[in-house]
C-alpha positions as CSV (number, residue, x, y, z in Angstrom):
1,M,67.7,88.9,92.4
2,I,64.6,86.8,91.9
3,Q,62.1,87.0,89.5
4,L,58.3,86.0,90.3
5,S,55.4,85.3,87.6
6,I,52.0,85.5,89.1
7,L,49.3,83.8,87.1
8,K,45.8,84.3,88.0
9,I,42.3,83.3,86.5
10,S,40.7,86.6,85.4
11,G,37.0,86.9,85.7
12,Y,36.8,83.6,87.6
13,G,33.9,84.3,90.0
14,P,31.4,85.5,87.2
15,W,32.5,82.8,85.1
16,T,31.7,79.9,87.6
17,L,28.3,81.4,88.1
18,T,27.5,80.4,84.3
19,L,28.0,76.6,85.3
20,G,25.1,76.5,87.7
21,S,24.7,75.5,91.3
22,D,26.0,71.9,90.6
23,R,29.5,73.2,89.6
24,E,31.9,72.3,92.6
25,H,32.9,69.1,91.0
26,E,33.9,70.7,87.8
27,L,35.6,73.5,89.2
28,Q,37.8,71.1,91.4
29,M,38.8,69.0,88.3
30,L,39.4,72.4,86.2
31,Q,41.7,73.7,88.9
32,A,43.6,70.4,89.2
33,S,44.0,70.2,85.5
34,L,45.1,73.8,85.1
35,Y,47.8,73.5,88.0
36,K,49.1,70.3,86.3
37,E,49.6,71.9,82.9
38,V,51.1,75.2,84.3
39,Q,53.6,73.2,86.4
40,K,54.7,71.1,83.3
41,L,54.9,74.2,81.1
42,F,57.1,76.2,83.5
43,S,59.3,73.1,84.8
44,E,60.1,72.5,81.3
45,K,61.8,75.9,81.4
46,N,63.5,75.0,84.7
47,C,61.1,76.8,86.9
48,L,58.8,75.8,89.6
49,V,54.9,76.8,90.4
50,F,53.6,77.2,93.8
51,L,49.9,76.9,94.4
52,N,48.8,80.2,96.3
53,R,45.1,79.9,95.9
54,A,43.1,77.5,93.4
55,D,42.7,80.5,91.2
56,E,46.4,81.8,91.4
57,F,49.6,80.4,90.9
58,F,53.3,81.7,91.9
59,V,56.2,80.9,89.7
60,V,59.9,81.3,90.6
61,S,60.7,82.3,86.9
62,N,64.3,83.3,86.9
63,G,66.0,82.9,83.3
64,L,62.6,83.5,81.5
65,E,62.0,86.2,79.3
66,L,58.8,87.8,78.0
67,E,58.9,85.6,75.1
68,D,58.9,82.4,77.3
69,H,55.8,83.6,79.1
70,V,54.0,84.5,75.5
71,E,54.6,80.9,74.6
72,I,53.3,79.5,77.9
73,Q,50.4,81.8,77.6
74,N,49.4,80.6,73.9
75,K,49.7,77.0,75.1
76,L,47.3,77.7,77.8
77,K,44.8,79.5,75.7
78,K,44.5,76.6,73.7
79,L,43.9,74.1,76.3
80,F,41.6,76.0,78.5
81,D,38.4,78.2,78.0
82,I,39.4,80.5,81.0
83,K,41.9,83.3,80.6
84,L,45.1,84.0,82.8
85,T,46.8,87.2,83.3
86,I,50.4,87.0,84.2
87,S,52.2,89.5,86.3
88,I,56.0,89.5,86.6
89,G,58.3,91.2,89.1
90,Y,61.8,91.0,90.1
91,A,63.8,92.1,93.2
92,D,66.4,91.4,95.9
93,S,63.9,89.5,97.9
94,P,61.0,87.1,97.1
95,F,58.4,89.3,98.7
96,D,59.6,92.3,97.0
97,A,59.4,90.7,94.0
98,N,56.0,89.8,94.6
99,L,55.2,93.4,95.4
100,K,56.9,94.6,91.9
101,A,54.4,92.1,89.9
102,Y,51.5,93.5,91.9
103,E,52.7,97.0,91.1
104,G,53.0,96.1,87.6
105,K,49.3,94.7,87.3
106,K,47.8,97.4,89.3
107,N,49.5,100.1,87.4
108,E,48.9,98.5,84.1
109,N,52.4,98.2,83.1
110,I,51.7,96.3,79.9
111,L,54.3,93.9,78.6
112,N,52.2,92.3,76.0
113,K,48.4,93.3,75.7
114,E,47.4,90.3,73.4
115,H,48.3,87.9,76.1
116,D,47.3,89.7,79.3
117,I,51.2,90.2,80.6
118,F,52.2,93.0,82.8
119,G,54.9,94.0,85.1
120,F,58.8,94.1,84.8
121,V,61.1,91.4,83.2
122,N,64.7,90.5,84.6
123,G,65.1,87.7,82.3
124,K,68.7,85.9,82.5
125,S,70.2,88.7,84.5
126,N,71.6,88.4,88.0
127,S,69.7,85.1,88.5
128,N,69.8,83.6,92.1
129,V,67.5,81.4,93.8
130,S,67.4,80.1,97.4
131,I,64.7,77.7,98.3
132,M,64.2,76.1,101.9
133,H,62.5,72.6,102.1
134,L,61.1,71.9,105.4
135,D,59.4,68.5,106.7
136,V,58.2,67.5,110.2
137,D,60.6,64.8,111.5
138,D,58.7,61.6,112.7
139,L,55.2,62.6,111.8
140,T,54.5,58.9,111.9
141,S,54.6,58.4,115.7
142,R,51.8,61.2,115.8
143,R,49.5,58.9,113.8
144,K,49.4,56.4,116.8
145,T,47.8,58.8,118.9
146,N,46.0,61.4,116.6
147,S,43.3,60.9,113.7
148,P,44.0,61.9,110.1
149,Y,42.0,65.3,110.5
150,E,43.7,66.1,114.0
151,I,47.1,65.9,112.2
152,S,45.9,68.0,109.5
153,S,44.9,70.7,111.7
154,T,48.4,70.7,113.3
155,I,50.1,71.0,109.8
156,F,47.8,73.8,108.8
157,E,48.7,75.7,112.3
158,L,52.4,75.1,111.5
159,Y,51.8,76.5,108.1
160,S,50.2,79.6,109.4
161,K,53.0,80.1,111.9
162,M,55.5,79.5,109.1
163,S,54.0,81.8,106.6
164,K,53.8,84.7,109.2
165,Y,57.4,84.2,110.5
166,F,59.2,84.1,107.1
167,L,56.8,86.8,105.7
168,Q,58.8,89.1,108.2
169,K,61.9,87.9,106.5
170,N,60.7,88.9,103.1
171,S,60.1,85.5,102.1
172,L,57.0,83.4,100.8
173,T,56.1,80.2,102.2
174,F,53.9,77.4,100.6
175,F,52.5,74.1,101.6
176,M,53.3,71.3,99.5
177,G,51.3,68.5,100.9
178,G,51.7,65.9,103.5
179,D,54.2,67.4,106.1
180,N,56.2,69.5,103.6
181,F,56.7,73.2,103.0
182,M,58.9,75.1,100.9
183,V,60.1,78.7,101.5
184,I,61.3,81.0,98.6
185,A,64.0,82.5,100.8
186,S,65.8,85.8,101.5
187,D,69.1,85.7,103.1
188,D,67.5,86.8,106.2
189,A,65.4,83.8,106.1
190,K,68.0,81.3,105.8
191,N,69.9,83.0,108.5
192,S,67.0,82.8,110.9
193,V,65.7,79.3,110.0
194,H,67.4,77.7,113.2
195,Q,65.4,80.3,115.4
196,F,62.3,79.1,113.8
197,I,63.0,75.5,114.3
198,D,63.8,76.2,117.9
199,M,60.7,78.3,118.4
200,I,58.4,75.4,116.9
201,K,60.2,72.9,119.1
202,N,59.7,74.7,122.3
203,E,56.0,76.1,121.6
204,D,54.6,73.1,119.8
205,K,56.8,70.1,120.4
206,I,57.2,69.6,116.7
207,L,60.7,68.9,115.3
208,L,61.4,70.1,112.0
209,N,64.1,69.5,109.2
210,C,65.4,72.1,106.8
211,G,67.2,71.4,103.6
212,I,68.4,74.4,101.7
213,G,69.3,74.9,98.0
214,N,71.0,77.5,96.2
215,A,71.1,77.8,92.3
216,K,70.5,80.1,89.3
217,T,67.1,78.4,88.6
218,A,64.1,77.4,90.6
219,R,64.4,73.7,89.7
220,E,68.0,73.3,90.4
221,A,67.5,75.2,93.8
222,V,64.5,72.8,94.8
223,K,66.6,69.9,93.5
224,L,69.4,71.0,95.8
225,A,66.9,71.5,98.7
226,T,65.3,68.3,98.7
227,K,68.9,66.5,98.3
228,S,69.8,68.4,101.5
229,L,66.6,67.2,103.3
230,D,67.4,63.8,102.1
231,T,70.8,64.1,103.4
232,I,69.7,64.9,107.0
233,R,67.5,61.7,106.9
234,E,70.2,59.8,105.8
235,I,72.6,61.0,108.6
236,R,69.6,60.3,111.0
237,D,69.1,56.7,109.9
238,S,72.9,56.0,110.0
239,G,72.6,56.4,113.9
240,K,74.6,59.8,113.8
241,E,73.5,63.1,115.5
242,K,71.5,64.5,112.5
243,P,71.8,68.5,111.6
244,E,68.7,70.3,111.7
245,V,69.7,72.3,108.7
246,Y,71.6,71.2,105.8
247,E,72.7,73.5,102.8
248,L,73.8,72.8,99.2
249,S,74.8,75.1,96.3
250,C,75.8,75.4,93.0
């Protein structure tokens, strides 16, 4: 069972118009500051925030109760003029948890009206999170023949394929910067990651590594996923035949 909390800036479009035409730099700074603070507040509670769009954040919030969300909302309201809504959902797969949160907001299933919190809370019950951390193996060699923008284009094409593939496995993919991606994963996604790696290798001549972490909270799962990815690199650098996928659980 996984719980997701989706934070979205409410009334963002109309509010941006009040800033005039020379506003883009201000919006970019605001979005960066907001992301930093949201990540800080949730990570202190052993969660992890994924930037979905600049005005929307997905949080793997296993273990958090309604009171935790209210506490975070209070802190954010003191720091920013803009308003955020929170939609919470839980399910057996990440995509279905996303749908449950969407359903709660659409049907106005209010959990806390004062703080604009909607949805369904699972809290500390049946908590389990699986995160896959993927990166491109030896991207450095591509920089010898491709410009930075060409590499970025390749990475975004890969992101698109990865997102579509794992969405079919009821999982959610996020670009983390550089050549790093994380997938909030279902069991089906974990079982099919070898197939995806082979597909990308054959179609795009891109080699991928994948570290998987399984834990009760998002931060612990991501820690194990990254440790798994580091283990693959250590095996590679030792001269031994490296695995493409490595998995750790706690």
